[in-house]
N, C-alpha and C positions, 0 to 999 in steps of 0.2 A: 523274901518279901522285900520289895523296894519301897522306899519312902520318897515322895517327890521333893525336888529342890525347894519348892514353895514351902512345904511343911517343915523340912529340915531347917530352913532359914528362920521360919517363925519360932521354932523351938529354941534354937540357939540365941536369937535376939531376946527371947523371953528369959532364958536362963542366965545369959551373960550381961545383957544390957537393961533388963527390967522392962522391956517392951511388952505390952499386953499381947496375949495370943489373939489371933483373929477370932471373932465371934462366929461360931458355927451355927447353922440352922437347927431346927428341932429334929430333923432327920438327916442322915447321910444317905447317899445314893450309890447302889452297887451296880457296876457296869460289867459287861462281858467283852472279852478281847480275843482276837484270833492269834495273838502271839504276846510275848512279854510286853507289858505297858511301860517298862522302864521307869524313869523318873518324871515322865511327862504325861502319861495316860495314853500313849500311842496304841495303835492297833485296835481301838474300840470298834465294835460292830457299827457299820454306817447305816443310818436310818434311811438314806436315799436308796440303798440296796436292800435293806431288811426293814421294810416299813412297819413290821410288827414289833420291832425291838424298841425298848426304852429302858432307861435305868430304873431300878426299883428302890423306892425309899424304905429305909429301916430307921425307926425312931431311935434317937440317942437316949436310951433309958435303961434302967437296970433289968427290966423284963425283956429287952430286945437283944442284949449282949451279955455274955457271962462276965463275971468279975475277972479282971486281968490278974493272973498269977504268973510269976516268973516270966513276965513280958509277953504273955499269950492270952488272947481273948477270942471268943467264938460267937457266932450268931446264935441267939437263943430262940429264934423264930425262923420259919421257912421263908426263903426268898424266892418268889414265884414270878416268872415273866409271862408275857402273852404267848399264846400258841404260835409257833413259827409258821410262816407262809413261804419261806425260802429255806435253802439248805446251807448250813455253815457249821464249822467246828470251832467251838470256843475252848480255849486252853487256859485262860487267865481271867481274873476278876480285878476290878479296881474300886476304889472308894472315893467319892467326890462330895463336894459341899453344895452341889446344885443338881437338879434333875436334867438340865441341859447346860452346856458350856460349864462355867464355874471353875473351881480349882480342884485339880487332881491332888488327893492326899497321899494315897499309897495303894499298892496292889500286889498280887502274887499269883502263883500257879493254882489252878484248880487241882483237886486230888486226882482227877482223871479227865480226859478230854470229853466235853459234852458235845456229842454229834447231834445237832439239831436239824430236823428235816421237816419240810412242808407236810402238813397233815398230822403231825405229832400232837399229843396233848401238851399243854403248857409246861415248859421245863421248870422244875422247882428244885432248889437246893434245901435239903432238910435242915432243921435246927442243928447247929453244930458243924455244918458242912463248910461254912465260910470261917476260916481261921486267920486271925490277924496277929502278927508277931512284931514286937518292938525290939529293935536292936540291930 
């Protein structure tokens, strides 16, 4: 799992310089990527090509994410996208602080490639399927 340069810098400035962490919105937004997003959020599905696609908001709350233990937390709710109208293979996810644009926080590989095809039902990742690792 990669953490963005933006978030790494915010944490270090907070820990070492006493700078307040950026204020995050009430939800974080889960994106889909066709390859590793790296530290910038690269390779996100492009809305111009996949008009059905948009990031999915997940509330930052105890009922939406498991408690982090040993540096790992998981989604505690399903993350469901719109039904695809184009075909694409998603291999990674990302977490952002905005539904569009915004700051990429971190991301990682999906457990398995999500082969999304036009005419399929809405793709959904079950509770626990999105795992976030710190470290």
